[in-house]
N, C-alpha and C positions, 0 to 999 in steps of 0.2 A: 488505450493503455494494454495493449497484449503483453504478456508476460514473457519473460526470455524463455527460449527453447529450453527445455529441461536436460540438464546433463547428469551424469551419473554424480558428480563430484563437483558443483559449483564453487568457485573459489569466493570466499568469505569478503564482503567489503569492509575491511577494520582500518581504523586509523588510531594513532596514538593521541589523536587531539579529543578524544571523548569526553563531553561534557561531564559526565559521572559515572559512576559505576552502576551495574544493573540493578534494577528496583525490583521488588516482589511487591504486588499490589494484591490484597484479600477483596474478593467479591464472593457473594454468597456461594457461588458455584465453584470457582475454581481460583487459581493463583496465575498471575502473568509475570514473567520477568522481561521487562524490556530493557534491551540496550541501546540506548538513545544516543544518538550522534548528531552534533550539531558543528562540525568543524570550522563553518564560516561565523560562527557567534550569532545567527540571526536572533533579535529579539522580539520582532514583530510576526511573531508566528504563534500557533496554540501552544498553550501550556502543556509540559508533558504530562500532567496529570488528566487531563484532556483527551490525549492521544492514546493514552494507556486504556482508557475507557472505552476509546472506538474500536481497539484492537480486542478487548477484552469481549466486547460486544460481538465482535466477528467470528470470533474463535468458537468452532462448531463441537466443543469438546468442554467436558467438566474436570478433565485432567489438568494436572500443572502444564502451562505450557512456556514456552519461550520465543521473542520475535525480536529482532534487529532492525532498527529503524534508523535511517541515514537521510538526513535532510541535506541537499546539496543544490550547487547553481547549474546553470545551463551547460558549462564546459565539461564538468563531470559527467551530468546526466548524458551528454552527447557521447562522450567517449565510453561508459559503459554501454549504452543504446549499442554504438558499434561495434563493440567488442563482442558481446552477447547475443545481440539479434540481426547485425551485419545491416544495421539501418543508421544513416549518419545524421541524426538530429537528436536534439534533446526532446524526451518524452516526459509526460507529467510524474508517472510512477512506474518501478520496476519492480518486479515479484520475483526473488530466487528461492523457489521452494527447497527445503534439505531433503537430500535423498537419505534417510537413516541407514545406517549399517545394520546387520542382521542380528543385533543384540539388542536386549531392553535397556533403554537409557533412562536416567532419573526423572528428567523433563523432556516433554513433547516438543523438540526445537522445530517450530514450523519453517523457519527461514529468515531472510534478508528482504526489507523493503527499503527502495531508495526513491525518496521524493523529491522532485526538483521544485523549488520554492517559486522561481520565477516563472515556471510554465503552470503551475497552478494558478498563480496570482493573473496571468495573462488568460487564461480558460476563464476564470472565474468573471473577470472583468467583459470578457467578450460574449460570455453567455448568460450575463445578467443576473449572475448567483452571488449571494453573500460567500465572501472570501472562506471561512471558517467551516461552512455549510459545504463546500466544495473539497475543501481538507478532509472533512470527515468522511465524505463519499468516496475519494480517493483513497484513503488508508483502510477503509472497510473492503472497499474493491480488492485491494492489493493483499490484504489479509485473506480473504476469501480465495484468491488464487494459490496462495501459500499451501492451501487446503485442498488443491486439486480441481477447484471450480475454473470452469473457463468459458467463454464464448465464441467458440470455433464455429458452432453449427447454430441454427436458430433455436433448437431446443435447449441446447446449454446457455444460450444468450437469456432465453426467456425464464430458465430456472434460477441464472444467478442474479439478475436484474429484479426478479420477484424478492430475492433474498434481500439484496441491497434496499429496495425500496422498504420493505417492512422493517429492517434494522434502522433505516434512517428515520422512519417513521415515528419509532419510539424516541429518537431524539427531537422530534419536532421538527424534522427537515423534510420539505417538499421533494416529492417524486422527481429526481435531477434527470429524468428522461423526457419528461414533460415540458421542460423549459428549454430543450435543446430542439431544433427541427433542422438538424446537420442530414437526416436520412439515415444511413447504415450504422448499425451499432458500432462497428470498428473506428468508424470515422470519429466517433465520440470519444473512443477510449484510446486513439492513437494519432492524437493531433500532430501535424507537422508544426513544429516551433522550431525555426532555427535562428 
């Protein structure tokens, strides 16, 4: 699940078919504004409140922040992966970090996440993981990418995985890297799903 190449001004993935307006969620440390998009109207996915909780956990700041999450199908995920990463297949999650202008903004907008429901389901099944545990992992992983975390080197991967494992443990979710014996880290995060 490598994030798209960082660009100066990534295009937002917006749709007039938003389920509802952004919501602010109070937590002891911060507030999160989540722009939640489910244009296909999927009903068999985690609740918005649960997704908000996962993103909030992965925000490495106590300042108010904002994230867009779009739940999509394989066709759209493939199109976005091809457009932004030159990879012609649907991937599990794409992260589009926001490159802020040199002015102070009222909210720390982290960027956009695009999660492919079909790929997430397929991976969870193939890896023998509970589906919503895998969703939590993908969303936490993508949120960390929005904040500059990456796994291009072994050192970066170790730092990011350690943080993911710690956050998932707080949710009662087992280490996702122990259940997969696929070899290299990037194979686990960028599974070919055509």
